[in-house]
N, C-alpha and C positions, 0 to 999 in steps of 0.2 A: 608621068609625074604631074600633078596639078601645078598650075602656074604659081601658086602661092607657097609651094613646098620648099623647104630649105634643101640645098644640095647636100648629098651624103658625103661623109668624110671617111676615107679609108687610109690608114697609116701605111707608109712604105718608105723606102730609102729616098724616093723623090718627093714624098709628101709626109714629112715627119709630124708627130704630135710633140708638144712641149710639156715637160714635167717641171714645174716651177715650185721651189721652196723658198719662202721668205721668212727670215728669223727676226724676231723683235730685237730692239736695241738692248744690248747686254743680256739677252735672253730673259728679259723681264716678262712676267706673266700679264702683259698688257691686255690680252684677250680673255682674261679669266672670267669676267662677268658676262652673262648672256646678253645683257643690254649692249655691251661693246661688240660682242660677236655679231649681233644683229646689225649694228652700224657697218661693220666690215662686209657682211654678206650683201647688204643693200648697196654699198659702194661697189662691190664686185659686179653686182647685177647692172648697175648704172654704167660702169666702165665697159662692160660687155655690150650693152645696148648702144652706147654712144660711139664706140670704136669698132663695131662689127667684127667681133671674134667670138668663139664659143668656149664654153666651160663644160668639159665632159665629166669631171669628177673634182671634188674638193673636200677639204676638212679645215676647220679653224680650230687650232689647238691653243692653249693658254699663251704660248710663247712663239708660235710659228704657224704658218699655213702652207698647205700643199694645193696646187691647182694642176689639172691636166687639161691642156688647151690645144687648139689647132695652130696652124702656122700662117694664118692670114696676115700677120704682121711679124716683124722681127721679134725675137725673144725679148730684147731689151725694151721694145715698145710696149709689149703686153705687160711686162713687169712694171714699167713706168705708169701705165694706165691703172693697173690694179693697186699698186702700192701708193702711188701719188694720191689718188682719190680717197682711198681708205685712210691713209695717214692724216690727210687734211681733215677728214671728218672726225676721226678719233681725237685729234688735238682740239678741234672746235668743241666737241662734247666735253672733254676734260676741262676746258676753260669755262664753258657755260656752267658746269657743275662745281666750279671752284675747287677742283681736285689738285690743289697746289703741291701736295706731296708726290703725286703721280707725275705731274708736269716737271717737278724738280729732277726726278729720276730720268726723264727723257730729255732734259736740257743738254744742249751741246754748245760749243763755242759758236758764236754768231758768224755766219759765213757771208760772202758777198751778196747772196740772194736774200739776206735778212732772215733766214730760217733759224729759229732758236731751238727747235725740238726735232728729235728723230724717233719715229716709231719703229723703223726697220733698220737692221744692219744694211750697209751699202754693198754687200757682196753676196747677193742671192745665189742660190744653186739652181742652175737651169740645164736641163738635159734634153737632147733630141731623142725621141723614141721612134724607131723605124720599123718595128714589127709588132704584130698582134700579141705575141707572147709577152714581150716586154711591156706593151701597153697594159695588158691585163695584170701583170705583176705590179705595176704602179697603181692601178685602180685598187687592187687588193691591199697594197701597202697603205694607201691613203685611208681606206675604210677601216683597217685594223689598228690604225694609229691610236685612237682613243682607248681601245681595249688594251693594247700593249702598255699604255700610260696608266692603266688602272682607273680610268675615269668611268668606264661602263663595262658590263660583262659581255654585251653583244653589240656589234657595230650599229645596228638599227636603233639602239637606244640613245645614241649620241645625236643631239639635235642639229648641231652645226657640221653636218657631213652629208654627202650624197649617197651614203650606203642604202638608206631606205628607198630612194629613187631607183637605184640599180636592182634592188630586190623586189620591186613592184609593190612597195608598202608605203607609198608617199602619204604624208600628212596633208590635211586640208590647207594648212598654213605653213608649207615648207619655207624655210628661210631663203633658200636659193634653189630654184629649179634648174637642173642641168640640161645640157643638150645631148645627153648620151644616146638618145634615140636617133640622132643624126649620123651614127656610126654605121658604116657599111662593112660587114664582116665578110671574109673570104668564104 
């Protein structure tokens, strides 16, 4: 292995992957517009780069996201990095664009930390994945999510998903390039 190569990830009982689902506040379609989905994927990319974890697969749906990641940090930490950075940027965008109606829907009672808005529900779904079959089941679930929701006919047609990458059909300007080539299969 060259000295600059990333270590390979192999899921097992001792080395689980994390399947993370984050739902928007009150299931509002916060991520309906591509412009906001782009903000979220850029935030996910920055979170990954700044906190040294990987993203194997993802999808950004109008009211939730799914991520398949490694275990380089505790589940709660990866969720905090992903959701914290993306929520901050989405709120900033909505304020800059004077989207008062959208901000009003995300408004919560002011807490001790002076936070007035909530992009995400505070009870995300996080599952440890310990086998290749379960790992691939989650990858397929992630990639078929836009099809099941009636947003596209084929997974590769949904821009804010890693389906094209996994199918070897990456676009020149992929919103978020995944680390799926770092997986070591049995």
